[in-house]
C-alpha positions as CSV (number, residue, x, y, z in Angstrom):
1,M,-55.4,85.2,0.7
2,L,-56.2,81.7,-0.4
3,I,-52.6,81.0,-1.2
4,E,-51.5,82.1,2.2
5,R,-54.1,79.7,3.9
6,K,-52.9,76.8,1.8
7,R,-49.3,77.5,2.8
8,V,-50.2,77.4,6.5
9,M,-52.0,74.2,6.2
10,L,-49.1,72.6,4.3
11,G,-46.7,73.7,7.0
12,S,-48.8,72.1,9.8
13,L,-49.0,68.8,7.9
14,V,-45.2,68.8,7.5
15,L,-44.8,69.4,11.2
16,V,-47.2,66.5,12.1
17,L,-45.4,64.1,9.8
18,A,-42.0,65.1,11.3
19,M,-43.1,64.5,14.8
20,S,-44.7,61.1,13.9
21,G,-41.5,59.9,12.3
22,R,-39.5,60.9,15.3
23,A,-41.8,59.0,17.7
24,W,-41.6,55.9,15.4
25,S,-37.8,56.1,15.4
26,Q,-37.7,56.1,19.2
27,D,-40.0,53.0,19.6
28,P,-37.7,50.0,20.6
29,M,-40.2,47.5,19.1
30,T,-39.6,49.0,15.6
31,Q,-35.9,49.4,15.8
32,Q,-33.7,46.7,14.4
33,P,-30.3,46.0,15.8
34,A,-27.5,47.1,13.5
35,P,-25.6,44.3,11.9
36,A,-22.4,43.5,13.7
37,P,-19.2,43.7,11.8
38,A,-17.5,40.5,10.7
39,G,-15.6,38.8,13.5
40,A,-17.0,40.9,16.3
41,A,-18.5,39.3,19.4
42,P,-22.3,39.6,19.8
43,T,-23.4,42.1,22.4
44,A,-25.5,41.3,25.5
45,S,-28.6,42.9,23.9
46,Q,-28.2,40.6,20.9
47,T,-27.9,37.4,23.0
48,A,-30.6,38.2,25.6
49,P,-34.0,36.5,24.9
50,P,-36.7,38.8,23.9
51,T,-39.0,39.8,26.7
52,S,-42.7,39.4,26.3
53,T,-44.6,42.6,26.8
54,A,-48.0,40.9,26.2
55,P,-50.7,42.3,28.5
56,P,-51.9,40.0,31.4
57,P,-55.0,37.8,30.7
58,L,-58.2,39.4,31.5
59,N,-60.0,36.2,32.6
60,K,-58.8,35.7,36.2
61,P,-60.1,32.6,38.2
62,A,-63.0,33.4,40.4
63,P,-62.2,33.2,44.2
64,Q,-63.7,30.2,46.0
65,K,-66.6,30.8,48.2
66,K,-66.2,30.2,51.9
67,G,-68.5,27.6,53.6
68,K,-69.2,23.9,53.2
69,Q,-67.4,22.5,50.2
70,S,-68.5,19.4,48.3
71,Y,-67.0,16.2,49.7
72,S,-66.0,13.3,47.5
73,G,-64.1,11.1,50.0
74,P,-65.3,7.9,51.7
75,N,-68.4,8.0,53.9
76,T,-68.1,4.6,55.6
77,I,-67.1,4.7,59.3
78,V,-64.6,2.0,60.1
79,E,-65.4,0.0,63.3
80,L,-63.2,-2.5,65.0
81,P,-64.9,-5.6,66.4
82,E,-65.2,-6.4,70.1
83,T,-62.1,-8.1,71.6
84,P,-62.2,-10.7,74.4
85,M,-61.5,-9.3,77.9
86,L,-58.7,-11.2,79.5
87,D,-57.5,-11.5,83.1
88,S,-54.0,-11.2,84.3
89,D,-53.3,-14.8,83.3
90,G,-54.5,-14.3,79.7
91,K,-57.8,-16.2,80.3
92,Q,-61.2,-15.2,79.1
93,R,-63.1,-13.3,81.8
94,L,-66.6,-14.4,82.7
95,D,-69.3,-12.2,84.2
96,P,-71.3,-13.2,87.3
97,D,-73.8,-14.8,85.0
98,G,-71.1,-17.1,83.5
99,K,-71.1,-15.3,80.1
100,P,-67.8,-14.3,78.3
101,M,-66.9,-10.6,78.7
102,F,-65.6,-8.4,75.8
103,N,-64.1,-5.0,75.4
104,P,-66.4,-2.6,73.5
105,A,-66.1,-2.0,69.8
106,V,-63.9,1.0,68.7
107,K,-65.3,3.4,66.0
108,Q,-63.6,5.8,63.7
109,Q,-63.8,9.5,64.5
110,R,-65.9,12.0,62.5
111,D,-65.0,15.6,61.7
112,K,-67.3,18.6,62.2
113,N,-69.0,17.8,58.8
114,G,-69.7,14.2,59.8
115,H,-67.0,12.7,57.5
116,P,-64.6,10.0,58.6
117,M,-61.2,11.3,59.8
118,F,-57.9,10.0,58.5
119,D,-54.3,10.8,59.4
120,D,-51.5,12.0,57.0
121,H,-50.9,8.5,55.9
122,G,-54.5,7.8,55.0
123,K,-55.1,5.5,58.1
124,P,-58.4,5.9,60.1
125,I,-58.3,7.8,63.3
126,F,-60.2,5.9,66.0
127,Q,-61.9,7.1,69.1
128,T,-60.1,7.1,72.4
129,A,-61.3,7.4,75.9
130,K,-60.7,11.2,75.9
131,E,-61.2,12.0,72.2
132,L,-64.4,10.8,70.6
133,G,-64.7,13.2,67.6
134,Y,-68.1,14.6,66.4
135,D,-71.5,13.0,65.8
136,D,-73.5,13.0,62.6
137,H,-74.8,16.6,63.3
138,G,-71.3,18.1,63.9
139,K,-71.7,18.2,67.6
140,K,-68.7,17.5,69.8
141,I,-69.0,14.2,71.6
142,K,-68.0,14.6,75.2
143,P,-66.6,11.5,77.1
144,K,-68.7,10.3,80.0
145,K,-67.6,11.5,83.3
146,E,-66.9,8.7,85.8
147,K,-68.6,9.1,89.1
148,V,-66.0,10.0,91.7
149,V,-66.6,7.7,94.7
150,K,-65.4,9.1,97.9
151,T,-63.6,7.0,100.4
152,A,-66.1,4.9,102.2
153,S,-66.0,3.0,105.5
154,I,-67.9,0.0,106.4
155,A,-68.6,-1.4,109.9
156,I,-69.9,-5.0,110.0
157,A,-71.4,-5.7,113.4
158,A,-72.7,-9.1,114.4
159,G,-72.8,-9.9,110.7
160,T,-73.9,-13.1,109.0
161,L,-72.9,-14.5,105.6
162,T,-75.5,-16.7,103.9
163,V,-75.0,-18.6,100.6
164,D,-78.2,-19.8,98.9
165,G,-80.1,-19.2,102.2
166,M,-77.7,-21.3,104.3
167,I,-75.6,-19.6,107.0
168,G,-71.9,-19.9,106.1
169,K,-70.4,-17.5,108.7
170,A,-71.8,-15.8,111.8
171,T,-70.8,-13.2,114.4
172,L,-68.7,-11.3,111.8
173,N,-67.2,-8.0,113.1
174,Y,-65.1,-6.0,110.7
175,D,-64.2,-2.3,110.9
176,I,-63.1,-1.3,107.3
177,K,-61.9,2.3,107.3
178,D,-61.0,2.5,103.6
179,F,-63.3,0.2,101.8
180,K,-62.1,-1.2,98.4
181,Y,-63.2,-4.8,98.0
182,I,-65.1,-7.4,99.8
183,Y,-64.3,-11.1,99.1
184,M,-66.9,-13.8,99.5
185,Y,-65.9,-17.4,98.9
186,A,-67.8,-20.6,98.4
187,P,-66.0,-23.9,97.4
188,W,-68.6,-24.7,94.7
189,I,-68.5,-21.3,93.1
190,G,-65.1,-19.5,93.7
191,T,-64.2,-16.1,95.0
192,V,-66.7,-13.2,94.5
193,V,-65.2,-9.7,94.5
194,V,-67.5,-6.9,95.4
195,S,-66.9,-3.1,95.4
196,N,-68.9,0.1,95.4
197,R,-67.0,1.4,92.3
198,T,-66.4,0.0,88.9
199,F,-63.2,-2.0,88.2
200,P,-61.9,-4.1,85.3
201,G,-64.0,-7.2,84.7
202,S,-66.9,-6.2,86.9
203,K,-70.6,-6.0,86.2
204,E,-73.0,-3.7,87.9
205,Q,-75.8,-5.1,90.1
206,A,-78.4,-2.4,91.0
207,K,-79.4,-1.8,94.7
208,A,-77.0,-4.4,96.0
209,F,-76.1,-2.3,99.0
210,D,-79.5,-1.9,100.7
211,H,-79.2,-0.5,104.3
212,H,-78.2,-3.5,106.4
213,T,-77.7,-6.1,103.7
214,L,-75.4,-6.6,100.7
215,T,-76.9,-9.0,98.2
216,V,-75.2,-10.2,95.0
217,T,-76.1,-12.9,92.5
218,V,-73.7,-15.2,90.8
219,E,-75.4,-17.3,88.1
220,D,-78.1,-19.1,90.2
221,H,-76.4,-18.6,93.6
222,Q,-77.1,-15.7,96.0
223,F,-74.6,-14.3,98.5
224,Q,-76.0,-12.1,101.2
225,L,-74.1,-10.3,104.0
226,Y,-76.1,-8.9,106.9
227,S,-74.9,-6.4,109.5
228,D,-76.6,-4.9,112.5
229,K,-75.3,-1.5,111.3
230,I,-76.1,0.2,108.0
231,L,-73.3,-0.8,105.5
232,L,-72.9,2.3,103.3
233,G,-75.8,4.8,103.5
234,P,-79.5,5.4,103.9
235,K,-80.2,4.9,100.2
236,P,-79.7,1.7,98.1
237,E,-76.5,1.8,96.0
238,P,-75.2,-0.5,93.2
239,A,-72.4,-2.9,93.6
240,F,-69.8,-4.0,91.0
241,V,-69.2,-7.7,91.0
242,S,-66.7,-10.1,89.4
243,V,-66.0,-13.8,90.0
244,D,-62.6,-15.6,90.2
245,R,-63.6,-19.2,89.6
246,E,-60.0,-20.4,89.6
247,F,-58.9,-19.3,93.1
248,K,-59.7,-21.9,95.8
249,L,-59.2,-21.9,99.5
250,D,-58.3,-24.9,101.7
251,S,-61.7,-24.8,103.2
252,K,-64.9,-26.8,102.7
253,F,-67.0,-23.9,104.1
254,P,-67.8,-20.4,102.9
255,A,-65.5,-17.6,104.0
256,I,-65.5,-13.8,103.8
257,G,-62.9,-11.0,104.1
258,Y,-61.8,-7.7,102.6
259,G,-58.7,-6.1,101.0
260,T,-57.3,-3.7,98.5
261,T,-56.1,-5.9,95.6
262,L,-57.6,-7.7,92.6
263,Q,-54.8,-10.3,92.4
264,A,-55.0,-13.7,93.9
265,P,-54.4,-14.9,96.6
266,Y,-55.9,-11.6,97.8
267,N,-54.6,-11.9,101.4
268,W,-57.9,-11.0,103.0
269,P,-58.6,-11.4,106.7
270,G,-61.2,-14.0,107.7
271,A,-60.5,-16.2,104.7
272,K,-58.2,-18.6,106.7
273,G,-58.3,-19.5,110.3
274,N,-55.5,-18.5,112.7
275,P,-53.1,-21.3,113.4
276,E,-53.9,-23.1,116.7
277,S,-51.5,-22.8,119.6
278,K,-50.1,-26.1,120.8
279,A,-49.7,-24.8,124.4
280,Y,-52.2,-26.1,126.9
281,V,-54.7,-23.5,128.0
282,K,-57.0,-24.4,131.0
283,P,-60.6,-23.6,129.9
284,P,-62.6,-21.3,132.1
285,P,-65.1,-22.8,134.6
286,V,-68.6,-23.4,133.6
287,P,-71.0,-20.7,134.8
288,P,-73.2,-21.7,137.7
289,S,-76.3,-21.1,135.7
290,L,-75.2,-23.7,133.2
291,R,-74.1,-26.4,135.7
292,Q,-76.2,-29.5,136.1
293,T,-77.4,-30.4,139.6
294,R,-79.3,-33.4,140.8
295,L,-82.3,-32.4,142.8
296,L,-83.2,-35.8,144.4
297,P,-81.3,-39.1,144.5
298,A,-82.5,-41.8,142.1
299,C,-84.9,-44.5,143.2
300,P,-83.8,-48.1,143.3
301,D,-84.6,-50.4,140.4
302,G,-88.3,-51.2,140.1
303,M,-89.3,-48.2,142.1
304,A,-90.4,-44.6,141.2
305,R,-91.5,-41.4,143.0
306,T,-95.2,-41.8,142.5
307,G,-96.3,-42.3,146.1
308,P,-97.4,-39.8,148.8
309,P,-94.9,-37.3,150.1
310,A,-92.5,-38.6,152.7
311,A,-93.0,-37.7,156.3
312,G,-91.9,-34.1,157.0
313,T,-91.1,-33.3,153.4
314,A,-92.9,-32.3,150.2
315,E,-91.0,-34.8,148.1
316,K,-92.7,-38.0,147.0
317,S,-91.3,-41.2,148.3
318,C,-90.1,-44.1,146.2
319,V,-92.8,-46.9,145.7
320,V,-92.7,-50.2,143.9
321,V,-94.1,-49.9,140.4
322,E,-97.1,-52.2,139.8
323,A,-95.6,-53.6,136.6
324,S,-92.6,-54.8,138.5
325,K,-94.8,-56.6,141.2
326,E,-96.6,-58.7,138.5
327,A,-93.4,-59.4,136.8
328,A,-91.7,-60.8,140.0
329,P,-94.0,-63.9,140.6
330,A,-94.1,-64.7,136.9
331,A,-90.4,-64.7,136.8
332,Q,-90.3,-67.1,139.8
333,E,-92.8,-69.5,138.1
334,S,-91.0,-69.5,134.8
335,A,-87.6,-70.1,136.4
336,P,-86.3,-73.6,135.6
337,A,-86.0,-76.2,138.4
338,P,-82.5,-76.7,139.8
339,A,-80.6,-79.6,138.2
340,A,-80.0,-82.8,140.1
341,P,-76.5,-83.4,141.3
342,A,-74.6,-85.7,139.0
343,T,-73.9,-89.3,140.4
344,P,-70.3,-90.3,140.5
345,P,-69.3,-93.2,138.2
346,G,-68.3,-95.5,141.1
347,D,-71.8,-95.4,142.7
348,R,-73.6,-96.9,139.7
């Protein structure tokens, strides 16, 4: 019985060893290629590089977390300096106070995180009129909306232009349907351009349009336009003012007009007088109420109407003035004696 059990166990061991040897012989990693005969070309399996069957690495990189990442770039915002504001002739503009005018400084844009923005070439991206970027807190900066000014009309009735309190023009009557600019000229200042909306080179003056008056100040000089009618509206409104000190008129006196351009010579009515006609025009007669009439004839020399009224009338008669009576005898006494006639030479 014991011998039989040992025989069974020995058979099982032989079977296990046989199966292990068969599996080992089928493993390609343990098989060695058979040596090629002399002079035979190598096969494709012999020339191919061995393929790696190493298992993939277990330490994979951790995925990056979403959200605000650390920033290591520059934090300085580039700002371009102010540039001079030039007119159409390339000259420096001056404000109504006589100070030079400059274009505002331009800053670099920020992103949502408050960092400076650069383009693909590493150059700063500056703010524009429509694109201002973000502020320090990541809030979008919206451009300022310009006030849309509706078309305005101005009627100047029996107007008066005064410069420094002195009347320069009177009886002004203008009916401006589409108001753009008013031009006021003084020889010692230049041409002052006024509008109810902003324009290049202008400076705001608060409450300049005030009911019946338009008042603007240029350095130490004041221009004021008065009209019997309200100029713009019931509420005071600002005016935008610029000064052209180079443009001069052939006039020694102030002038006023209006137009639609900012370029000299402006071509505004009222700035120059109409050419006089050379044809003779008979003037109209003087109204009777303005004609001079003599009520009584003049008295003779030495007499005046100081006596009693003449007979049958209420008019005083001419009488001799007392001063003239006293002067008459004195004049006779002081008169020189008549000269004696000369004796002819033969009578001597």
